[in-house]
C-alpha positions as CSV (number, residue, x, y, z in Angstrom):
1,M,0.1,0.0,0.0
2,S,1.3,3.4,-1.1
3,E,2.2,6.0,1.5
4,F,0.6,8.7,-0.4
5,T,-2.4,8.9,-2.7
6,I,-3.4,11.8,-4.5
7,I,-7.2,12.6,-5.4
8,I,-7.6,14.7,-8.7
9,P,-11.0,15.6,-9.3
10,L,-12.0,16.6,-12.9
11,Y,-14.6,17.6,-15.0
12,N,-14.1,18.0,-18.9
13,E,-10.6,18.4,-18.7
14,V,-9.4,16.1,-21.5
15,E,-7.2,18.8,-22.8
16,N,-5.4,18.5,-19.8
17,L,-5.2,14.6,-18.9
18,L,-1.9,13.6,-21.2
19,Q,0.4,16.2,-19.4
20,L,-1.1,15.7,-16.1
21,E,-0.2,12.6,-16.2
22,Y,3.4,13.1,-17.6
23,A,3.3,15.9,-14.8
24,L,2.5,13.0,-11.8
25,L,5.1,10.5,-13.3
26,D,7.9,13.1,-13.0
27,Y,6.8,13.8,-9.8
28,I,6.2,10.5,-8.5
29,P,9.9,9.3,-8.1
30,K,11.0,12.7,-6.4
31,S,7.9,12.3,-4.0
32,S,9.2,12.1,0.3
33,K,6.8,9.1,0.3
34,T,5.6,6.3,-2.0
35,V,2.5,7.4,-4.3
36,S,-0.7,6.2,-5.7
37,I,-2.7,8.6,-8.4
38,L,-6.6,8.8,-7.7
39,F,-9.0,10.6,-10.4
40,V,-12.0,11.1,-9.9
41,N,-13.8,11.8,-12.8
42,D,-17.0,14.0,-11.7
43,G,-19.6,12.9,-14.8
44,S,-17.7,14.7,-18.1
45,T,-18.7,14.2,-21.0
46,D,-15.8,15.3,-22.9
47,G,-13.9,12.2,-23.6
48,S,-12.2,12.4,-19.9
49,E,-13.5,8.5,-19.1
50,K,-12.1,6.9,-21.6
51,L,-8.8,8.5,-21.6
52,L,-8.9,7.9,-18.0
53,G,-9.4,4.4,-18.4
54,E,-5.9,4.6,-21.1
55,I,-3.5,6.6,-18.6
56,C,-4.6,4.1,-15.6
57,K,-4.1,0.7,-17.5
58,R,-0.1,1.4,-18.7
59,N,1.0,3.2,-15.2
60,R,1.1,1.1,-11.6
61,N,-1.0,2.2,-8.8
62,F,-2.8,5.0,-10.9
63,H,-6.6,4.5,-10.3
64,S,-10.1,6.0,-11.5
65,I,-13.4,5.9,-10.8
66,S,-16.3,7.9,-12.8
67,F,-19.6,9.2,-11.8
68,Q,-22.6,9.0,-14.2
69,K,-23.4,12.4,-13.7
70,N,-21.7,15.7,-12.7
71,K,-22.6,15.9,-8.4
72,G,-20.2,18.6,-7.9
73,L,-16.5,19.1,-6.1
74,S,-17.7,17.8,-2.5
75,T,-19.0,14.9,-3.7
76,A,-15.6,14.1,-5.7
77,L,-13.8,14.6,-3.0
78,K,-15.9,12.7,-0.5
79,A,-15.7,9.1,-2.9
80,G,-12.2,10.3,-3.0
81,F,-11.9,10.1,1.1
82,D,-14.0,6.9,1.3
83,W,-11.6,5.4,-1.3
84,V,-8.3,6.1,-0.1
85,Q,-6.5,4.0,2.5
86,S,-2.8,5.2,2.5
87,P,-2.2,7.2,5.8
88,Y,-1.8,10.3,3.7
89,L,-3.9,11.7,1.4
90,G,-3.4,14.9,-0.8
91,Y,-5.6,17.3,-2.9
92,M,-5.0,19.5,-6.3
93,D,-7.2,19.9,-9.3
94,G,-6.5,18.5,-13.2
95,D,-5.9,21.9,-14.8
96,L,-2.1,21.5,-13.8
97,Q,-2.6,25.5,-11.9
98,T,-1.2,23.6,-8.9
99,H,1.8,21.1,-9.6
100,P,2.1,17.7,-7.7
101,E,6.2,18.8,-7.3
102,D,5.0,20.8,-4.6
103,F,3.3,18.8,-2.6
104,N,6.7,18.0,-1.2
105,L,6.5,21.2,0.3
106,L,3.3,20.0,1.9
107,L,4.7,16.4,3.1
108,E,7.5,18.4,5.2
109,Y,5.2,19.0,7.8
110,C,3.1,16.4,7.4
111,G,4.4,14.7,10.5
112,E,3.9,17.5,12.9
113,Y,0.8,18.6,11.6
114,D,-3.0,16.7,10.6
115,L,-3.3,19.3,7.3
116,V,-1.0,21.0,5.3
117,T,-2.2,23.2,3.1
118,G,-0.9,25.9,0.3
119,I,-1.1,29.1,0.0
120,R,-1.2,30.2,-4.1
121,E,1.4,33.2,-4.5
122,N,1.6,35.1,-7.3
123,R,-1.9,33.9,-8.8
124,N,-2.1,33.4,-12.2
125,D,-5.7,33.9,-12.5
126,T,-8.4,37.0,-14.0
127,F,-9.1,40.2,-12.2
128,V,-12.6,39.1,-11.4
129,K,-11.6,35.6,-10.0
130,I,-8.5,36.7,-7.9
131,F,-11.4,39.6,-6.7
132,S,-14.3,37.1,-6.4
133,S,-11.8,34.9,-4.2
134,K,-10.7,37.3,-2.1
135,I,-14.0,38.5,-0.7
136,A,-15.2,34.6,-0.6
137,N,-12.3,34.4,1.8
138,S,-13.5,36.8,3.5
139,I,-16.5,35.8,4.2
140,R,-15.7,32.3,5.2
141,R,-13.0,33.4,7.6
142,L,-15.7,35.6,9.5
143,F,-17.8,32.5,10.1
144,T,-15.1,30.1,10.5
145,Q,-12.4,32.0,12.3
146,D,-10.0,29.7,11.4
147,G,-7.3,31.6,10.0
148,I,-6.7,30.5,6.0
149,K,-6.1,32.4,3.9
150,D,-6.3,31.1,1.0
151,T,-9.1,27.7,1.4
152,G,-9.6,27.4,-2.6
153,C,-6.0,26.3,-3.1
154,P,-6.4,22.8,-4.6
155,L,-2.9,21.8,-3.1
156,K,-3.8,20.1,0.2
157,V,-2.4,17.3,2.4
158,I,-4.2,15.4,4.7
159,K,-3.8,12.5,7.5
160,T,-6.2,10.3,6.1
161,S,-7.8,9.6,9.5
162,Y,-8.9,13.0,9.6
163,A,-10.5,13.0,6.4
164,K,-12.6,10.4,6.5
165,Q,-14.3,12.4,9.7
166,I,-15.1,14.8,7.9
167,P,-18.9,14.9,7.7
168,M,-19.6,16.5,4.1
169,F,-22.0,18.5,2.4
170,K,-22.7,20.6,-0.5
171,G,-19.8,23.2,-0.5
172,L,-17.3,21.4,2.0
173,H,-14.6,21.6,0.0
174,R,-14.0,25.4,0.6
175,F,-14.1,24.4,5.2
176,L,-11.7,21.6,5.1
177,P,-9.2,23.0,7.4
178,A,-12.2,24.1,9.6
179,M,-13.7,20.7,9.7
180,V,-10.0,19.6,10.8
181,L,-10.0,21.7,13.6
182,L,-13.2,20.7,14.7
183,Q,-11.6,17.5,15.4
184,K,-8.6,19.6,17.5
185,G,-6.0,18.8,14.3
186,K,-3.4,21.3,13.9
187,I,-3.2,22.9,10.7
188,H,-0.5,24.7,8.3
189,Q,0.0,26.9,5.6
190,I,2.3,26.9,3.1
191,P,3.4,28.8,-0.3
192,V,3.0,27.2,-3.3
193,R,3.4,28.1,-6.9
194,H,0.5,29.0,-9.2
195,F,0.2,28.8,-12.9
196,P,-2.2,30.2,-15.5
197,R,-4.7,27.6,-17.0
198,M,-3.7,26.5,-20.3
199,K,-6.3,24.7,-21.7
200,G,-9.6,23.9,-20.8
201,K,-12.6,26.1,-19.1
202,R,-12.7,27.3,-15.1
203,K,-15.1,25.4,-13.8
204,F,-16.6,28.5,-11.1
205,G,-17.9,31.7,-12.3
206,L,-18.6,34.9,-9.5
207,S,-22.1,33.0,-8.6
208,N,-20.9,30.0,-7.7
209,R,-17.5,32.0,-6.1
210,L,-19.6,34.6,-4.0
211,F,-23.2,33.0,-3.3
212,G,-22.5,29.6,-2.8
213,P,-19.5,29.6,0.0
214,L,-22.1,32.3,1.6
215,T,-25.1,29.5,1.9
216,A,-22.4,27.1,3.0
217,C,-21.2,29.2,6.0
218,F,-24.9,28.8,7.5
219,V,-24.5,24.6,6.9
220,F,-20.9,24.8,8.4
221,L,-22.4,27.3,11.7
222,W,-24.3,24.5,12.0
223,M,-22.2,21.8,11.3
224,K,-20.2,23.2,14.1
225,Q,-22.9,23.9,16.6
226,N,-23.7,19.9,16.4
227,Y,-20.3,18.3,15.3
228,I,-20.1,15.5,17.6
229,Y,-16.6,14.8,18.8
230,Y,-15.1,12.7,21.4
231,E,-11.6,11.0,22.7
232,I,-11.2,7.7,24.4
233,K,-9.5,7.7,27.8
234,K,-9.1,3.7,28.3
235,K,-10.4,0.6,26.5
236,E,-10.6,-2.4,28.2
C-alpha cells in the first residue's frame, strides 16, 4: 500500500490529462513518500473517462472512479476520501494550475500537522477570479475563524484518519481546514506556486464563487454547533 494518495477530481479536462499524466510521472520518483493516484471523474462528457482508462491501464498505481453524472467538487472529494487507504492523502485539481512537485513542500510538515494547505503565491488568474476569491475567503474566515488565508488553494495534504471523519456536505471543499480544526487537528499553511490555466475551461464563476460559499457558511455554523467529537480515555 502506498503511503500517500493524490486525489484529483476533474470535470471535462480531457485537454489537460496527458500533460497531467506526465507531470505526475515526473513527480512520483521525487516524492518523499510512495504515491498512488486516484482520479475522480465527476461525470465528464468530453472523453475524459475513456482517456483516464487508458492512463490508468498503462501506469501502475494509477486508479480512477467515474460518476454517472456531474455531482460537484465536494462529492468528488468525498468519494476520494472513502476510497483512500493510505495514511496520507493529497488533493489537487486537474487543470495544472498547481504542480504535484509542490506536494513535497507540504509533506515535509505532515508528521507534525494534520492538514497542510498551500497558499497560492502570485496567482495567475483573471482579476475577477482573484477579487471574488478574496471576498469569498474573507466571508468564510468571518464565519469559521480558522485563519486560513487561501482555502481555495487546491493543493492540500491531510492525514487520512482526519479526512474520513469529515461529515461532507455540498460546498464543504471550502471548509476542509475548519473541519479538521473541529477534530482538534493542527493546521499549517505553506506558499506554493500557481500557474495560468493553459487548456480547458474554468468551472467556477462569480456566482458559485460568492453566493455558494455564503450559503455553505451557514451550513458550517450549524455543523459546528452539532458536530460530534470525542476522545477515548480508556479501553478494556
